[in-house]
C-alpha positions as CSV (number, residue, x, y, z in Angstrom):
1,M,0.0,0.0,0.0
2,T,1.4,3.4,-0.9
3,N,1.7,6.1,1.4
4,K,-0.7,8.3,-0.7
5,R,-3.2,5.7,-0.5
6,L,-2.8,5.2,3.3
7,Q,-3.3,8.9,3.7
8,V,-6.5,8.7,1.9
9,I,-7.7,5.8,3.8
10,S,-7.1,7.7,7.1
11,F,-8.3,10.9,6.1
12,F,-12.0,9.2,4.9
13,S,-12.1,7.0,8.1
14,L,-11.3,10.3,10.1
15,L,-14.0,11.9,8.1
16,A,-16.6,9.3,8.6
17,V,-16.1,9.3,12.3
18,A,-16.5,13.0,12.5
19,A,-19.5,13.1,10.3
20,L,-21.0,10.4,12.4
21,V,-20.4,12.4,15.7
22,V,-22.0,15.4,14.0
23,L,-24.9,13.5,12.8
24,L,-25.5,12.3,16.5
25,M,-25.1,15.8,17.8
26,W,-27.4,17.3,15.1
27,W,-30.0,14.6,14.9
28,P,-32.3,15.8,17.8
29,Y,-32.5,19.2,16.0
30,L,-33.1,17.8,12.6
31,K,-36.7,19.0,12.3
32,V,-35.7,22.5,13.8
33,I,-33.1,23.0,10.8
34,A,-35.6,21.4,8.3
35,L,-38.5,23.8,9.4
36,A,-36.0,26.5,9.1
37,A,-35.0,25.8,5.8
38,I,-38.7,25.4,4.7
39,L,-39.4,28.9,6.2
40,A,-36.3,30.4,4.4
41,I,-37.3,29.0,1.0
42,L,-40.7,30.0,1.5
43,F,-40.0,33.6,2.3
44,L,-36.8,34.0,0.0
45,P,-38.7,36.0,-2.5
46,L,-39.8,38.6,0.3
47,H,-36.1,38.5,1.6
48,K,-34.9,39.4,-2.0
49,R,-37.2,42.3,-2.1
50,I,-36.3,43.6,1.1
51,S,-32.4,43.2,0.3
52,R,-32.9,45.4,-2.8
53,E,-34.0,48.2,-0.4
54,I,-31.7,47.5,2.6
55,K,-28.1,46.9,1.2
56,W,-26.7,45.5,4.6
57,P,-27.1,41.8,4.6
58,S,-27.6,41.2,8.4
59,L,-30.2,44.0,8.6
60,A,-32.1,42.5,5.7
61,A,-32.3,39.0,7.1
62,F,-33.2,40.4,10.6
63,V,-36.1,42.4,9.0
64,T,-37.2,39.4,6.9
65,T,-37.1,37.2,10.1
66,L,-39.0,39.5,12.1
67,L,-41.6,39.8,9.4
68,I,-41.8,36.0,9.4
69,L,-42.1,35.9,13.2
70,L,-45.2,38.3,13.1
71,I,-46.6,36.3,10.4
72,V,-46.5,33.0,12.2
73,I,-46.8,34.1,15.7
74,I,-50.1,36.3,15.2
75,P,-52.2,33.7,13.5
76,L,-50.9,31.0,15.7
77,Y,-51.6,32.7,18.9
78,I,-55.4,33.4,17.8
79,I,-55.8,29.9,16.7
80,G,-54.1,28.6,19.9
81,Q,-56.1,30.8,22.0
82,L,-59.5,29.5,20.4
83,L,-58.6,25.9,20.5
84,F,-57.3,26.3,24.3
85,N,-60.7,27.9,25.1
86,E,-62.6,25.1,23.7
87,L,-60.5,22.3,24.9
88,S,-60.8,23.8,28.5
89,S,-64.5,24.0,28.0
90,V,-64.6,20.1,27.0
91,Y,-62.5,19.2,30.1
92,D,-64.5,21.3,32.4
93,L,-67.7,19.6,31.2
94,V,-65.8,16.1,31.6
95,K,-64.6,16.9,35.0
96,S,-68.3,18.1,36.0
97,G,-69.9,15.1,34.6
98,Q,-72.1,17.4,32.4
99,L,-70.6,15.7,29.3
100,N,-73.3,13.1,28.9
101,L,-74.4,11.7,25.6
102,D,-78.1,11.6,24.9
103,Q,-77.8,7.9,23.9
104,T,-81.6,7.5,23.4
105,A,-82.0,10.3,21.0
106,I,-79.1,9.4,19.2
107,V,-79.7,5.5,18.8
108,S,-83.5,6.3,17.9
109,H,-82.3,7.9,14.8
110,L,-80.4,5.1,13.5
111,P,-81.7,2.3,11.4
112,A,-83.2,-0.5,13.6
113,Q,-80.7,-3.0,12.4
114,V,-77.6,-1.2,13.8
115,R,-79.5,0.1,17.1
116,E,-78.2,-2.8,19.2
117,Y,-74.5,-2.3,18.3
118,A,-74.9,1.5,18.9
119,N,-76.3,0.9,22.4
120,N,-73.3,-1.4,23.1
121,I,-70.7,1.4,21.9
122,L,-72.4,4.4,23.5
123,S,-73.1,2.6,26.9
124,G,-71.2,4.2,29.6
125,L,-69.3,6.5,27.4
126,G,-69.9,9.6,29.3
127,Q,-68.8,8.1,32.6
128,K,-65.6,6.8,31.0
129,L,-64.8,10.4,30.0
130,S,-65.5,11.9,33.1
131,S,-62.8,9.5,34.7
132,L,-60.2,11.4,33.1
133,S,-57.9,13.5,35.5
134,I,-55.1,15.6,35.4
135,N,-52.1,14.7,37.9
136,A,-48.8,15.9,38.7
137,N,-47.1,13.9,36.2
138,S,-49.2,15.2,33.2
139,I,-48.7,18.8,34.8
140,A,-44.8,18.3,34.8
141,N,-44.9,16.7,31.1
142,A,-46.9,19.7,29.9
143,L,-44.3,22.4,31.5
144,S,-41.3,20.2,30.1
145,T,-43.2,20.3,26.4
146,G,-43.8,23.9,26.8
147,A,-40.2,24.7,27.5
148,G,-39.1,22.5,24.6
149,F,-41.4,24.3,22.4
150,I,-40.1,27.7,23.3
151,L,-36.4,26.5,22.8
152,S,-37.3,24.8,19.4
153,F,-39.0,28.1,18.3
154,F,-36.1,30.3,19.1
155,L,-33.8,27.7,17.2
156,V,-35.9,27.8,14.2
157,F,-35.9,31.7,13.8
158,F,-32.3,31.8,14.7
159,T,-31.5,29.4,11.9
160,V,-33.7,31.2,9.5
161,F,-31.9,34.3,10.0
162,Y,-28.3,32.8,9.0
163,L,-30.0,30.7,6.1
164,L,-31.2,34.1,4.7
165,R,-28.2,36.1,5.4
166,D,-25.7,33.3,4.4
167,G,-27.9,31.2,2.1
168,S,-26.0,31.7,-1.1
169,G,-22.6,31.1,0.3
170,I,-24.0,27.8,2.1
171,K,-25.4,26.8,-1.5
172,K,-22.0,27.5,-3.2
173,Y,-20.0,25.6,-0.6
174,I,-22.5,22.5,-0.7
175,S,-22.1,22.6,-4.5
176,S,-18.4,22.5,-4.2
177,I,-18.4,19.2,-2.2
178,F,-20.8,17.1,-3.9
179,P,-19.4,15.8,-7.4
180,L,-22.8,16.5,-9.5
181,A,-23.1,18.2,-12.7
182,E,-24.3,21.8,-12.7
183,T,-27.5,20.8,-14.6
184,H,-28.1,18.2,-11.9
185,E,-27.7,20.5,-8.9
186,N,-29.8,23.0,-10.5
187,Q,-32.5,20.4,-11.2
188,L,-32.5,19.3,-7.7
189,V,-32.6,22.8,-6.3
190,T,-35.5,23.7,-8.7
191,K,-37.2,20.6,-7.7
192,L,-36.8,21.2,-3.9
193,E,-38.0,24.7,-4.1
194,N,-41.1,23.6,-6.1
195,A,-41.8,20.8,-3.6
196,V,-41.6,23.5,-0.8
197,N,-43.7,25.8,-2.5
198,G,-46.2,23.3,-3.7
199,V,-46.5,21.5,-0.4
200,V,-46.6,24.6,1.9
201,K,-48.0,27.5,-0.4
202,G,-50.3,25.0,-2.2
203,S,-51.4,22.0,0.1
204,F,-51.2,23.6,3.4
205,L,-52.7,27.0,2.3
206,V,-55.6,25.0,0.6
207,A,-55.9,23.0,4.0
208,L,-56.1,26.0,6.1
209,T,-58.7,27.6,3.7
210,Q,-60.7,24.6,3.9
211,G,-60.4,24.4,7.3
212,A,-61.6,28.0,7.7
213,V,-64.6,27.5,5.4
214,A,-65.7,24.5,7.1
215,T,-65.3,26.1,10.6
216,I,-67.8,28.9,9.4
217,G,-70.0,26.2,8.6
218,F,-69.8,24.4,11.9
219,L,-70.7,27.7,13.4
220,I,-73.7,28.5,11.1
221,F,-75.1,25.0,11.6
222,G,-74.5,24.5,15.3
223,V,-71.6,21.7,15.4
224,P,-70.3,21.6,18.9
225,Q,-66.7,22.8,19.5
226,P,-66.7,24.2,16.0
227,F,-62.9,25.4,16.1
228,L,-61.9,21.9,17.3
229,W,-63.7,20.4,14.3
230,G,-62.2,23.1,12.1
231,A,-58.6,22.1,13.4
232,F,-59.4,18.6,12.6
233,T,-60.5,19.5,9.2
234,V,-57.2,21.2,8.3
235,L,-55.3,18.1,9.1
236,A,-57.9,15.9,7.1
237,A,-57.5,18.2,4.2
238,L,-54.0,17.2,3.9
239,V,-55.0,13.7,3.2
240,P,-55.0,13.0,-0.5
241,T,-58.1,11.9,-2.3
242,V,-60.4,11.7,1.1
243,G,-59.4,15.1,2.3
244,T,-62.1,16.9,4.2
245,S,-64.7,14.2,4.1
246,I,-62.9,12.6,6.9
247,S,-64.2,15.5,9.2
248,L,-67.2,16.8,7.4
249,I,-69.0,13.3,7.1
250,P,-68.9,12.8,10.8
251,A,-70.3,16.3,11.5
252,V,-73.1,15.7,9.3
253,I,-73.9,12.3,10.8
254,Y,-73.7,13.8,14.1
255,L,-76.4,16.5,13.3
256,L,-78.5,14.0,11.6
257,V,-78.6,11.4,14.6
258,T,-79.0,14.1,17.0
259,G,-82.2,15.1,15.3
260,H,-81.1,18.3,13.5
261,T,-81.9,17.1,10.2
262,G,-82.2,20.4,8.7
263,A,-78.8,21.6,10.0
264,G,-77.4,18.2,8.7
265,I,-78.4,18.8,5.4
266,G,-77.4,22.4,5.4
267,M,-74.0,21.2,6.5
268,A,-73.6,18.6,3.8
269,I,-74.5,21.3,1.2
270,W,-72.2,23.8,2.7
271,G,-69.3,21.1,2.7
272,A,-70.1,20.1,-1.0
273,A,-70.4,23.5,-2.3
274,A,-68.0,25.6,-0.4
275,V,-65.3,23.4,0.7
276,G,-65.5,21.3,-2.6
277,T,-65.1,24.5,-4.6
278,I,-61.8,25.0,-2.9
279,D,-60.6,21.8,-3.6
280,N,-61.7,21.9,-7.2
281,I,-60.9,25.5,-8.2
282,I,-58.4,27.0,-5.7
283,S,-56.3,24.0,-5.1
284,P,-55.3,23.3,-8.7
285,Y,-54.5,27.2,-9.1
286,L,-52.2,27.2,-5.9
287,V,-50.6,23.9,-6.2
288,G,-50.6,23.2,-10.1
289,S,-48.1,20.7,-11.0
290,R,-45.2,21.9,-9.0
291,T,-44.9,19.0,-7.1
292,Q,-45.8,16.7,-9.9
293,L,-46.3,13.6,-7.4
294,H,-48.7,10.7,-7.8
295,P,-51.5,11.0,-5.0
296,L,-50.5,7.5,-3.8
297,L,-46.8,8.6,-3.3
298,V,-48.0,12.0,-1.7
299,L,-50.5,9.9,0.8
300,F,-47.7,7.3,1.9
301,S,-45.3,10.1,2.2
302,I,-47.3,12.1,4.6
303,I,-48.2,9.1,6.6
304,G,-44.5,7.8,6.6
305,G,-43.3,11.4,7.3
306,L,-45.7,11.7,10.3
307,D,-44.5,8.5,11.6
308,L,-40.8,9.2,11.3
309,F,-40.4,13.1,11.9
310,G,-43.7,13.7,14.1
311,V,-46.0,16.6,13.2
312,I,-43.7,18.3,10.8
313,G,-43.4,15.2,8.7
314,F,-46.4,16.2,6.7
315,L,-44.3,18.8,5.0
316,L,-40.9,16.7,5.1
317,G,-42.4,13.7,3.9
318,P,-43.6,15.0,0.4
319,I,-40.8,17.1,-0.2
320,I,-38.2,14.2,0.5
321,M,-40.1,12.0,-1.8
322,A,-40.1,14.7,-4.6
323,V,-36.3,14.9,-4.3
324,F,-36.0,11.3,-4.3
325,V,-38.0,11.1,-7.6
326,T,-35.8,13.9,-8.9
327,L,-32.6,11.7,-8.2
328,L,-34.4,8.8,-9.9
329,D,-35.1,10.9,-13.0
330,I,-31.5,12.1,-13.2
331,Y,-30.4,8.5,-13.1
332,R,-32.9,7.3,-15.8
333,T,-32.3,10.2,-18.1
334,D,-28.5,10.6,-17.6
335,L,-26.5,8.2,-15.5
336,K,-28.2,5.0,-16.5
337,E,-26.5,4.8,-20.0
338,Y,-23.2,5.9,-18.4
339,L,-23.0,3.2,-15.7
340,E,-24.3,0.4,-18.2
341,K,-21.0,1.2,-20.4
């Protein structure tokens, strides 16, 4: 073995060990970094516009980060406050024993063939709910979770600032490391940006809009805890194909079986007309063909992403899948023939 080859092997061995240690250190914060990168990509056009007016890069990045912070915090605070109030009211009802299901009224509106099964399911459900309690451990866990959220929130926007300020330099450095052709690098970057914009600006915006419209319907037609139902509708809208029907159909069924037939019919019409219109008209306009992923790939990417990364997985899953499909396309169109020679 030559001295040069020994040096190369030693170098790559040391590099692998160092890379493994860095990966272990960064792994707990991978989701934080990914979320910061998504926000930086989303608001990059805004940052470029601000940079044209503010020539100092650090100040331009700070102003952009501050605007992102306001855009994110204000809606989150309002929605979080509404959801917290409804959750508190539900818990108060459970603790006081007032949350009792009118089993007779519900079952009487069901077909005779399923009444016996419904009786078995609903029997004692209110009493089981009332047995829920809060203990010292749950309070400690809640405080720990809150502290972790605050730290993560700070780290996200700290990272966003530096990604906006030094993004071009980071991109050049990464390009100098990976031995990809410039066309392939541009193809990957374009696909990544399109995936982020398609998933977040498209799918997530559509889901928020559908949740807001559905919440208005829940308020109009008297669905209990409308903001909780609305939050569930936002999550349901992210699921391809079935979408908002996961939340709207149970709401309609609830109104019908509790004797509110007119409200149930109205809610069904509202869901089909208002929410369906968003799905069929606004969604194609916002999403378009930017992600260019098959619905089946999107579905399993969301489910797998949620399982692997947690809540942020519904964003990371489709984005990673889009990058993976792009790499397969590069292999199929450019590299396959080269490797077969």
